[in-house]
C-alpha positions as CSV (number, residue, x, y, z in Angstrom):
1,M,-64.5,-46.2,-49.3
2,A,-67.4,-44.6,-48.7
3,T,-69.6,-43.8,-51.7
4,V,-73.0,-41.8,-52.0
5,S,-76.2,-43.8,-51.1
6,E,-77.5,-45.7,-54.2
7,L,-81.0,-44.7,-52.6
8,Y,-80.5,-41.4,-55.3
9,G,-80.1,-42.7,-58.3
10,Y,-77.8,-40.5,-59.4
11,P,-76.1,-40.9,-62.9
12,V,-72.2,-39.6,-62.2
13,T,-71.3,-40.6,-58.2
14,L,-67.7,-39.4,-56.6
15,D,-66.6,-41.8,-53.3
16,S,-64.1,-40.6,-50.7
17,D,-61.3,-42.0,-51.9
18,E,-61.9,-39.8,-55.1
19,F,-62.3,-36.9,-52.9
20,L,-59.0,-38.1,-51.3
21,N,-57.4,-38.0,-54.5
22,N,-58.2,-35.1,-55.7
23,T,-58.2,-32.7,-53.2
24,G,-55.6,-34.6,-50.7
25,I,-58.5,-34.0,-47.4
26,D,-59.4,-37.3,-46.0
27,L,-63.1,-37.3,-44.9
28,R,-63.0,-40.0,-42.5
29,E,-60.5,-37.6,-40.3
30,E,-61.6,-33.7,-41.7
31,L,-65.2,-34.5,-40.7
32,E,-66.3,-34.5,-36.7
33,G,-67.9,-37.1,-35.4
34,D,-66.7,-40.6,-33.9
35,D,-69.1,-42.2,-36.5
36,G,-66.3,-43.5,-38.8
37,E,-67.9,-44.4,-42.5
38,R,-71.4,-43.4,-41.6
39,K,-70.5,-39.7,-41.4
40,V,-68.8,-40.3,-44.6
41,T,-71.5,-41.0,-46.5
42,N,-73.8,-38.5,-45.2
43,F,-71.2,-35.6,-46.4
44,L,-71.4,-37.5,-49.8
45,N,-75.0,-37.7,-50.0
46,T,-75.2,-33.9,-48.8
47,I,-72.6,-32.6,-51.6
48,H,-74.6,-35.3,-54.0
49,S,-78.1,-33.9,-53.6
50,L,-76.6,-30.2,-52.8
51,I,-75.3,-30.5,-56.6
52,Y,-78.3,-33.0,-58.5
53,D,-81.1,-31.8,-56.6
54,N,-80.6,-27.8,-56.2
55,L,-78.6,-27.3,-59.0
56,I,-79.1,-29.8,-62.1
57,Y,-82.9,-31.2,-60.9
58,S,-83.3,-27.5,-60.1
59,T,-83.6,-26.3,-64.3
60,G,-85.7,-29.4,-65.3
61,S,-87.1,-32.9,-65.3
62,K,-85.2,-35.6,-63.6
63,T,-85.9,-38.0,-65.5
64,I,-84.9,-36.0,-68.5
65,K,-81.3,-34.7,-67.0
66,N,-80.3,-38.3,-65.9
67,L,-80.9,-39.2,-69.7
68,M,-79.2,-36.1,-70.8
69,I,-76.1,-37.7,-68.5
70,E,-76.3,-41.0,-69.6
71,E,-76.4,-40.0,-73.2
72,F,-73.3,-37.5,-73.1
73,K,-72.1,-39.3,-69.6
74,E,-68.0,-39.3,-71.4
75,D,-68.6,-35.5,-71.8
76,L,-70.4,-34.8,-68.3
77,Q,-68.6,-37.4,-65.8
78,G,-65.3,-35.0,-65.5
79,D,-67.3,-31.7,-64.5
80,I,-69.8,-33.2,-62.6
81,K,-67.0,-34.9,-60.2
82,K,-64.9,-32.1,-60.2
83,A,-68.4,-29.6,-59.4
84,L,-68.9,-32.4,-56.5
85,I,-65.6,-31.6,-54.9
86,F,-65.7,-28.3,-55.2
87,Q,-69.0,-28.1,-53.3
88,G,-66.9,-30.5,-50.7
89,Q,-64.6,-28.6,-50.6
90,Y,-67.1,-25.1,-50.1
91,L,-69.2,-26.9,-47.3
92,L,-65.8,-28.2,-45.3
93,D,-64.2,-24.3,-45.6
94,N,-67.8,-22.7,-45.1
95,G,-69.8,-25.0,-43.3
96,D,-73.0,-26.6,-43.8
97,I,-75.9,-24.7,-43.4
98,S,-78.2,-26.2,-45.8
99,L,-80.7,-26.1,-42.9
100,W,-81.3,-23.1,-41.5
101,N,-84.6,-20.9,-41.9
102,G,-83.2,-17.6,-42.5
103,V,-83.5,-16.4,-39.2
104,V,-80.1,-14.8,-37.7
105,I,-80.8,-13.4,-34.3
106,T,-77.8,-10.6,-33.8
107,A,-75.7,-9.5,-31.3
108,N,-78.3,-6.7,-30.0
109,G,-80.8,-9.2,-30.5
110,T,-83.2,-8.9,-32.8
111,A,-84.1,-11.0,-35.5
112,D,-82.6,-10.7,-39.2
113,V,-84.5,-12.2,-42.0
114,K,-82.5,-13.2,-45.0
115,E,-84.2,-14.2,-48.3
116,S,-84.6,-18.0,-49.4
117,K,-82.7,-16.5,-52.6
118,V,-79.7,-15.1,-50.3
119,L,-79.5,-18.3,-48.3
120,Y,-79.3,-20.1,-51.4
121,Q,-76.0,-18.5,-52.8
122,K,-74.6,-19.3,-49.8
123,I,-75.2,-22.9,-49.9
124,I,-73.9,-23.7,-52.9
125,A,-70.3,-23.4,-54.1
126,P,-69.9,-20.8,-56.6
127,A,-66.9,-22.5,-58.4
128,A,-69.2,-25.4,-59.2
129,V,-72.1,-23.3,-61.0
130,N,-70.1,-21.7,-62.9
131,L,-68.7,-25.3,-64.2
132,L,-71.9,-26.7,-64.3
133,M,-73.2,-23.4,-66.3
134,N,-70.8,-24.0,-69.1
135,T,-70.7,-27.7,-70.3
136,A,-71.6,-29.2,-72.9
137,P,-74.5,-30.0,-73.2
138,P,-75.3,-27.1,-70.6
139,L,-76.6,-29.1,-67.6
140,L,-78.1,-25.9,-66.0
141,Y,-80.1,-24.7,-69.3
142,M,-83.4,-24.7,-68.5
143,G,-84.7,-23.7,-72.2
144,E,-87.1,-20.8,-73.9
C-alpha cells in the first residue's frame, strides 16, 4: 500500500488501497513507469497537493484550515477523501497538466498563450471543487 508523504502533514489522506476500493483502479497497474511504489506515491502526492494546496489552503491560512479539519474531522473526512478520489480519476482521465506553462504551439506554429485561470480550471477536477464548496463547515469559504 502506497501512502502520501508524511512530509506534507495533510490532516486527511487517501492511500492506494482506498483508491482501489473506491474506484476499482489499481494505481500500480494504471500508472506508466516501472518504479513500482514510487510512481504511486508521487501520484498520491500530486492529487493531495492539488486538493489541499490549490483549493483548501488557497482560501485561507493552512494552520486555520488544518485546525478546522481536525475539529470537524468526522464531518469532513468523507468529503475530503471523495474529493481526492475525484481528483485522482480526473488526472487519470485527462493527464497531469499542472506543470504546463500556459503556452501551446498550435498546428500552424503560432504560440497560443492561455491565462492561468484557464489552466487552473483544467487542472482541478470540477467535481472536487463542487464537493468542497458544499461541505459543512465550508472548506472553500474565504469570508467577507
